C-alpha positions as CSV (number, residue, x, y, z in Angstrom):
1,M,24.7,-5.8,139.9
2,N,26.5,-8.3,137.6
3,N,30.0,-9.5,138.2
4,A,31.6,-7.0,135.8
5,E,29.9,-4.1,137.6
6,F,30.9,-5.6,140.9
7,R,34.5,-5.7,139.7
8,T,34.4,-2.1,138.6
9,H,32.9,-0.8,141.8
10,A,35.1,-3.0,144.0
11,H,38.2,-1.5,142.4
12,A,36.8,2.0,142.9
13,L,36.0,1.3,146.6
14,A,39.5,-0.1,147.2
15,D,40.9,3.2,146.0
16,W,38.4,5.1,148.1
17,M,39.4,3.2,151.2
18,A,43.1,3.8,150.7
19,D,42.4,7.5,150.1
20,Y,40.3,7.7,153.2
21,L,43.0,6.3,155.4
22,E,45.6,8.6,153.8
23,S,43.5,11.7,154.4
24,I,41.6,10.9,157.6
25,E,43.5,13.4,159.7
26,A,42.0,16.3,157.7
27,R,38.6,15.4,159.0
28,R,36.9,16.2,162.2
29,V,37.1,13.2,164.6
30,T,33.3,13.5,165.4
31,P,30.7,15.0,163.1
32,A,29.0,18.4,163.6
33,V,25.5,17.0,163.2
34,A,22.3,17.0,165.2
35,P,20.0,14.1,166.0
36,G,17.7,13.3,163.1
37,D,19.8,15.0,160.4
38,L,20.3,11.9,158.3
39,R,16.8,10.6,159.0
40,R,15.3,13.8,157.6
41,A,17.5,13.6,154.5
42,L,16.5,10.1,153.5
43,P,13.2,9.1,152.0
44,A,10.6,7.4,154.2
45,E,10.0,4.5,151.9
46,A,12.4,2.0,150.3
47,P,12.7,2.3,146.5
48,E,10.4,0.2,144.4
49,G,12.9,-0.2,141.6
50,A,16.6,-0.9,141.4
51,E,18.9,2.2,141.6
52,P,22.4,2.5,140.1
53,F,25.2,2.0,142.5
54,D,26.8,5.3,141.4
55,A,23.7,7.1,142.8
56,I,23.8,5.1,146.0
57,W,27.5,5.9,146.4
58,R,26.9,9.6,145.9
59,D,24.3,9.6,148.7
60,F,26.7,7.7,150.9
61,E,29.4,10.3,150.4
62,S,27.1,13.3,150.6
63,L,24.6,12.2,153.3
64,V,26.2,9.4,155.4
65,M,29.9,10.3,155.6
66,P,29.2,13.8,157.1
67,G,27.6,12.1,160.0
68,M,30.3,9.5,160.7
69,T,32.6,9.4,163.7
70,H,36.1,8.4,162.6
71,W,37.5,5.8,165.0
72,Q,40.6,5.4,162.9
73,H,41.5,9.1,163.2
74,P,44.8,9.7,164.9
75,G,43.0,12.1,167.3
76,W,40.6,9.4,168.5
77,M,41.5,9.0,172.1
78,A,38.1,8.1,173.6
79,Y,36.9,4.9,175.2
80,F,39.6,2.5,174.0
81,P,41.2,2.2,170.6
82,G,39.3,0.3,167.9
83,N,41.9,-0.4,165.3
84,A,41.4,-1.6,161.7
85,S,44.8,-2.2,160.1
86,P,44.8,-2.8,156.3
87,P,45.4,-6.6,156.6
88,A,42.4,-6.9,158.9
89,V,40.2,-4.9,156.4
90,L,41.4,-7.3,153.6
91,G,40.5,-10.3,155.7
92,E,37.0,-8.8,156.4
93,M,36.5,-8.3,152.6
94,V,37.4,-11.9,151.8
95,A,35.2,-13.1,154.7
96,A,32.3,-11.0,153.3
97,V,32.6,-12.4,149.8
98,L,32.8,-16.0,151.0
99,A,29.8,-15.4,153.3
100,T,30.6,-18.5,155.3
101,N,28.6,-19.5,158.3
102,V,31.1,-21.1,160.8
103,M,28.4,-22.8,162.9
104,S,29.7,-26.3,162.4
105,W,32.8,-28.0,161.2
106,Q,30.8,-29.4,158.2
107,T,29.6,-26.0,157.2
108,A,33.1,-24.5,157.2
109,P,35.9,-27.1,157.7
110,A,38.8,-24.8,156.9
111,A,37.3,-21.8,158.8
112,T,36.8,-23.9,161.9
113,E,40.3,-25.3,161.9
114,L,41.9,-21.9,161.1
115,E,40.1,-20.5,164.2
116,Q,41.5,-23.4,166.2
117,V,45.1,-22.8,165.0
118,T,45.0,-19.0,165.2
119,L,43.5,-19.0,168.7
120,D,46.2,-21.4,169.9
121,W,48.9,-19.1,168.4
122,L,47.3,-16.3,170.3
123,R,47.2,-18.3,173.5
124,R,50.9,-19.0,173.3
125,L,51.7,-15.4,172.4
126,V,50.1,-14.0,175.6
127,G,51.5,-16.7,177.8
128,L,48.3,-18.7,178.8
129,P,49.2,-22.2,179.7
130,D,48.4,-25.4,177.9
131,G,44.9,-26.6,178.7
132,F,43.2,-23.4,177.7
133,T,41.2,-23.5,174.4
134,G,40.1,-20.4,172.5
135,V,37.0,-19.4,170.6
136,I,36.1,-16.1,168.9
137,Q,33.0,-14.4,170.3
138,D,31.7,-11.1,169.0
139,T,32.4,-8.9,172.1
140,A,33.7,-9.1,175.6
141,S,30.2,-8.4,176.8
142,T,29.0,-11.6,175.2
143,S,32.1,-13.4,176.5
144,T,31.3,-12.3,180.1
145,L,27.7,-13.5,179.6
146,V,29.0,-16.9,178.3
147,A,31.2,-17.1,181.5
148,L,28.3,-16.4,183.9
149,L,26.0,-18.9,182.1
150,S,28.7,-21.5,182.3
151,A,29.3,-20.7,186.0
152,R,25.6,-21.0,186.7
153,E,25.3,-24.4,185.0
154,R,28.4,-25.7,186.7
155,A,27.2,-24.6,190.1
156,T,23.7,-26.2,189.6
157,G,24.9,-29.3,187.8
158,G,22.9,-28.1,184.8
159,A,19.6,-28.1,186.7
160,F,19.0,-24.4,186.3
161,G,19.2,-24.6,182.5
162,R,17.2,-27.8,182.2
163,E,14.4,-27.0,184.7
164,G,14.5,-23.2,185.0
165,A,13.9,-21.0,188.0
166,A,10.2,-22.0,188.2
167,A,11.0,-25.6,189.1
168,G,10.9,-25.1,192.9
169,E,13.4,-22.7,194.5
170,A,16.2,-21.7,192.2
171,P,19.6,-22.2,193.7
172,R,20.7,-19.1,195.4
173,L,23.8,-18.2,193.4
174,V,26.0,-15.1,193.9
175,A,28.4,-13.4,191.6
176,Y,31.1,-10.9,192.5
177,A,33.0,-8.2,190.7
178,S,35.0,-5.1,191.5
179,A,33.1,-1.8,191.9
180,E,35.2,-0.8,188.9
181,A,34.1,-3.7,186.7
182,H,32.7,-3.0,183.3
183,S,28.9,-2.4,182.9
184,S,28.7,-5.6,180.9
185,V,29.0,-7.5,184.2
186,P,25.7,-6.4,185.8
187,K,24.0,-6.8,182.5
188,A,25.3,-10.4,182.3
189,A,24.3,-11.0,185.9
190,R,20.7,-10.1,184.9
191,L,20.7,-12.1,181.7
192,A,22.2,-15.2,183.3
193,G,19.6,-15.2,186.1
194,F,21.7,-14.1,189.0
195,G,20.0,-10.8,189.2
196,E,21.8,-7.5,190.1
197,D,20.8,-8.0,193.7
198,R,23.0,-11.1,193.8
199,L,26.0,-9.4,192.2
200,R,28.3,-8.2,194.9
201,R,30.3,-5.1,194.0
202,V,33.7,-5.4,195.8
203,P,35.4,-2.3,197.1
204,V,38.7,-1.2,195.5
205,D,42.0,0.0,196.8
206,H,43.9,3.2,196.2
207,R,44.9,1.9,192.7
208,F,41.3,1.1,191.9
209,A,41.9,-2.6,191.9
210,L,39.6,-5.1,193.7
211,R,40.4,-5.8,197.3
212,A,40.8,-9.5,197.8
213,D,40.3,-9.3,201.5
214,E,36.9,-7.7,201.0
215,L,36.0,-10.3,198.4
216,G,36.9,-13.1,200.8
217,R,34.8,-11.5,203.6
218,M,31.8,-11.2,201.2
219,M,32.1,-14.8,200.0
220,D,32.4,-16.2,203.5
221,A,29.4,-14.2,204.6
222,D,27.3,-15.4,201.7
223,R,28.3,-19.0,202.3
224,A,27.4,-18.6,206.0
225,A,24.0,-17.2,205.0
226,G,23.3,-20.3,202.9
227,L,24.1,-18.7,199.5
228,I,26.4,-20.2,196.9
229,P,29.4,-18.1,195.7
230,A,29.3,-19.2,192.0
231,C,31.3,-16.8,190.0
232,V,33.9,-14.0,190.3
233,V,34.7,-11.6,187.5
234,A,38.2,-10.2,187.9
235,T,39.4,-7.4,185.7
236,A,42.8,-7.1,184.2
237,G,42.7,-3.5,182.9
238,T,39.5,-1.7,184.0
239,T,37.7,0.6,181.6
240,N,37.9,3.6,184.0
241,S,41.6,3.4,184.7
242,T,43.1,0.1,183.5
243,A,43.5,-1.1,187.1
244,V,44.5,-4.8,187.3
245,D,42.8,-6.9,190.0
246,P,45.0,-9.3,192.1
247,V,44.0,-12.3,190.1
248,A,46.1,-14.8,191.9
249,A,44.6,-13.9,195.3
250,V,41.1,-14.0,193.7
251,A,41.9,-17.5,192.3
252,E,42.7,-18.7,195.8
253,L,39.3,-17.6,197.0
254,C,37.5,-19.1,194.0
255,E,39.2,-22.4,194.5
256,R,38.3,-22.4,198.2
257,H,34.6,-21.8,197.4
258,G,34.4,-23.7,194.1
259,A,33.5,-20.5,192.2
260,W,34.1,-19.9,188.5
261,L,36.8,-17.3,187.9
262,H,36.4,-15.3,184.8
263,V,39.0,-12.6,183.9
264,D,38.0,-9.6,181.8
265,A,41.2,-8.5,180.0
266,A,39.3,-7.0,177.1
267,Y,41.7,-4.1,176.5
268,A,44.8,-5.0,178.5
269,G,45.2,-8.6,177.4
270,T,46.9,-7.5,174.2
271,A,49.8,-6.0,176.2
272,A,50.8,-9.6,177.4
273,I,52.2,-10.2,173.9
274,C,55.2,-8.2,175.2
275,P,57.2,-10.2,177.8
276,E,57.7,-7.1,179.9
277,F,54.0,-6.5,180.2
278,R,52.9,-10.1,180.7
279,W,52.3,-9.1,184.3
280,V,48.9,-7.9,183.3
281,L,47.8,-11.6,183.2
282,D,49.6,-12.7,186.3
283,G,47.5,-15.4,188.0
284,C,45.2,-15.9,184.9
285,G,46.5,-19.4,184.4
286,R,44.3,-20.4,187.3
287,A,41.2,-18.9,185.8
288,D,38.3,-20.9,184.4
289,S,37.9,-18.4,181.5
290,L,39.5,-15.2,180.2
291,V,38.6,-12.8,177.4
292,F,40.5,-10.1,175.5
293,N,39.7,-8.2,172.4
294,P,42.1,-8.1,169.5
295,H,39.6,-5.6,168.0
296,K,40.8,-3.0,170.6
297,W,44.6,-2.8,170.6
298,M,45.8,-5.6,168.4
299,L,45.1,-4.0,165.0
300,V,42.1,-6.3,164.2
301,N,38.9,-4.5,163.2
302,F,35.7,-5.0,165.1
303,D,34.4,-7.5,166.0
304,C,36.8,-10.1,167.3
305,S,36.7,-11.1,171.0
306,T,38.8,-14.1,172.0
307,Y,37.4,-16.2,174.8
308,F,39.7,-18.8,176.4
309,V,38.3,-21.5,178.6
310,R,40.0,-24.1,180.7
311,D,37.4,-26.9,180.1
312,V,35.5,-26.8,176.8
313,R,33.0,-29.2,178.2
314,H,31.4,-26.4,180.2
315,L,30.7,-24.6,176.9
316,T,29.2,-27.6,175.2
317,A,27.1,-28.5,178.3
318,T,25.7,-25.0,178.5
319,F,25.2,-24.2,174.8
320,G,25.2,-27.5,173.0
321,T,22.3,-28.1,170.6
322,T,22.0,-31.1,168.3
323,P,18.8,-31.2,166.3
324,A,18.8,-33.7,163.4
325,Y,19.3,-31.1,160.8
326,L,22.6,-29.9,162.3
327,R,24.2,-33.3,162.9
328,G,27.2,-34.3,160.9
329,A,29.3,-37.4,160.2
330,Y,32.3,-36.1,162.2
331,D,30.6,-34.5,165.2
332,E,32.5,-36.7,167.7
333,E,35.9,-35.7,166.2
334,V,35.5,-32.0,165.5
335,A,34.7,-28.6,167.1
336,N,31.2,-27.4,166.2
337,Y,31.3,-23.7,167.3
338,R,27.5,-23.5,167.4
339,D,27.9,-25.3,170.7
340,W,30.6,-22.9,172.1
341,G,28.5,-19.8,172.6
342,I,25.1,-18.1,172.3
343,P,24.5,-17.7,168.5
344,L,24.0,-20.6,166.1
345,G,25.5,-18.8,163.2
346,R,28.9,-17.2,163.3
347,R,31.0,-15.1,161.0
348,F,34.4,-16.1,159.7
349,R,36.2,-13.8,162.2
350,A,39.4,-15.9,162.4
351,L,40.5,-14.9,158.8
352,K,41.2,-11.2,159.6
353,L,43.0,-12.2,162.8
354,W,45.1,-14.7,160.9
355,F,45.9,-12.0,158.3
356,V,47.0,-9.6,161.0
357,L,49.2,-12.0,162.9
358,R,50.9,-13.0,159.7
359,S,51.2,-9.5,158.2
360,H,52.5,-7.7,161.3
361,G,54.1,-10.7,163.0
362,A,54.2,-10.9,166.8
363,E,57.1,-8.4,166.8
364,G,55.1,-5.8,164.8
365,I,52.2,-6.0,167.3
366,R,54.7,-5.7,170.2
367,E,56.1,-2.6,168.6
368,H,52.7,-1.1,168.4
369,V,52.0,-1.9,172.1
370,R,55.3,-0.5,173.2
371,R,54.9,2.7,171.2
372,T,51.5,3.2,172.8
373,I,52.7,2.7,176.3
374,G,55.7,5.0,175.7
375,Q,53.3,7.7,174.5
376,A,51.2,7.3,177.6
377,R,54.2,7.4,180.0
378,R,55.5,10.6,178.4
379,L,52.1,12.2,178.6
380,A,51.7,11.2,182.3
381,A,55.2,12.5,183.1
382,G,54.4,15.8,181.5
383,A,51.1,16.2,183.3
384,A,52.6,15.2,186.7
385,A,55.2,18.0,186.2
386,E,52.6,20.7,185.3
387,P,51.2,22.8,188.1
388,G,47.6,22.1,188.8
389,W,47.5,18.8,186.8
390,H,47.2,15.4,188.5
391,V,47.6,11.9,187.1
392,V,44.8,10.3,189.2
393,A,45.5,6.6,188.4
394,P,48.6,4.6,187.6
395,A,49.4,5.1,183.9
396,E,51.0,1.7,183.3
397,L,49.4,0.9,179.9
398,G,47.9,3.1,177.2
399,L,45.4,5.1,179.3
400,V,46.2,8.3,181.2
401,C,43.6,9.7,183.6
402,L,44.0,13.4,184.2
403,R,42.4,16.0,186.4
404,F,43.1,19.7,186.7
405,Q,42.7,21.1,190.2
406,P,45.0,23.8,191.2
407,D,45.7,24.5,194.9
408,G,42.7,26.3,196.5
409,M,40.1,25.1,194.1
410,D,37.3,23.0,195.7
411,D,36.3,19.6,194.4
412,A,33.0,20.7,192.9
413,A,34.5,23.6,191.0
414,A,37.3,21.3,189.7
415,D,34.7,18.8,188.5
416,E,32.9,21.5,186.5
417,L,36.2,22.8,185.1
418,N,37.3,19.4,183.9
419,R,33.9,18.8,182.3
420,R,34.2,22.1,180.5
421,A,37.8,21.4,179.4
422,L,36.8,18.0,178.0
423,A,33.9,19.6,176.1
424,A,36.1,22.3,174.7
425,V,38.7,19.9,173.3
426,N,36.0,17.7,171.8
427,A,34.2,20.6,170.3
428,A,37.3,21.7,168.3
429,G,37.1,18.4,166.4
430,R,40.8,17.6,166.2
431,Y,40.8,15.1,169.1
432,H,38.1,13.2,170.9
433,L,38.3,12.2,174.6
434,T,35.9,10.7,177.1
435,G,35.6,11.4,180.8
436,T,34.7,9.3,183.8
437,I,34.4,9.3,187.5
438,L,37.2,8.0,189.7
439,G,37.1,8.2,193.5
440,G,33.9,10.3,193.1
441,R,35.6,13.0,191.1
442,Q,35.5,14.0,187.4
443,V,38.5,13.0,185.4
444,I,39.6,13.1,181.7
445,R,40.6,9.9,180.0
446,V,43.2,10.0,177.3
447,A,43.1,6.5,175.7
448,L,46.0,5.9,173.4
449,G,46.7,3.0,171.0
450,G,45.4,4.2,167.7
451,R,47.4,2.8,164.7
452,L,47.8,6.2,163.2
453,T,48.4,8.1,166.5
454,E,51.9,9.6,166.6
455,E,53.8,11.5,169.3
456,R,52.8,14.8,167.7
457,H,49.1,14.0,168.2
458,V,49.7,13.2,171.9
459,E,51.5,16.6,172.3
460,G,48.7,18.2,170.4
461,V,45.9,17.0,172.7
462,W,48.0,17.8,175.7
463,G,48.4,21.4,174.4
464,E,44.7,21.7,173.9
465,L,43.9,20.5,177.4
466,R,46.3,23.0,178.9
467,G,44.8,25.7,176.8
468,A,41.3,24.8,177.8
469,V,42.1,25.4,181.5
470,S,44.6,28.2,181.0
471,G,42.3,30.9,182.3
472,E,41.6,29.0,185.5
473,R,45.0,29.0,187.1
């Protein structure tokens, strides 16, 4: 493809993208396809010769698009939002054409410094104190692994990473997290060498938040047994219910035991841009590290996970690598992001974040957050007033956890009914929700925050949920 052809197709794709966003509501949220449909439709071998882009695009529209799930659809209310506002898309396009590898300052001076400036803007916007430094990782799962690896190295003085577990008896490190913590935490415990048997799952209270008294008891017991409490992962906004752990109380325990405190605020951290919701990060100024994802609620497309650390030296001590072919003349003066995380190469993620912060402004993002929380509160209030419906967790942010169980219906029957109602709404294709288990019982999660989701869509999904159980009253 020469530059003239690229220009022609790029203009056509820009029109297609704008048309897609304008007409997305007319599509099903999830595709009506079966496993293997696309695989069977495509040839088994790559083409030997070049094919015209027009033919490739026709196949994309006729074969690929029918099998796509539309995360930007206003009826997408599953998992958590994954927004892609137009400024973020434009930033991604520019980053793609520049094809910059932001592994070192010398490979991308402006990209490195833009990330430094933009992350400090973000730190100030959410109220993290001076002393925290940000870096963009790909996901919160990676950020949690980075935290556990850093905690491991601090607890062992770097001996674990230098000598490995085979060099005598590995230090007996223990990590802790709420029973409601994200699945990335046990995965990170395995990958960081703690092992899931050394990850303590702390009981939660009636609001599904970690119980600090139980955490303290566990840490004391492990210390008495000769183990080393090395890391606690607190959650500000759990995936199941957006419960917020008592971070300040957890910080007290971490300081007493010398344990690393990492806060997973992947979804809820965005809310702290609003002064009235800054409580979601209460106590986080005492953490060693914190992550939240602008690619969830902050109108930045995937992937963009912002990891803030109190002392950058723990990153460089854990991840630093300086072979001769990577050394630069200014290494002592600059940030080399290859030393701040797991991968060597890094994408220019800061550009789309910078585009979004400037295009929407802090107030525009606040308006989006407030609109989402208002929608959630109205849905929760309506459900609480409806006979048989229960709001089973505090709906303080953009997630509402619902369960239908009229008087006289036993728990098992209600579990099955809620599963059927969820399946019925999803099968219709206008909305897509996910379920989960809270307190041992099946619930329906309505996760709001989509850029295109309006009040009429929230009313629409609520109407479909009530209709799905209408014969069971």
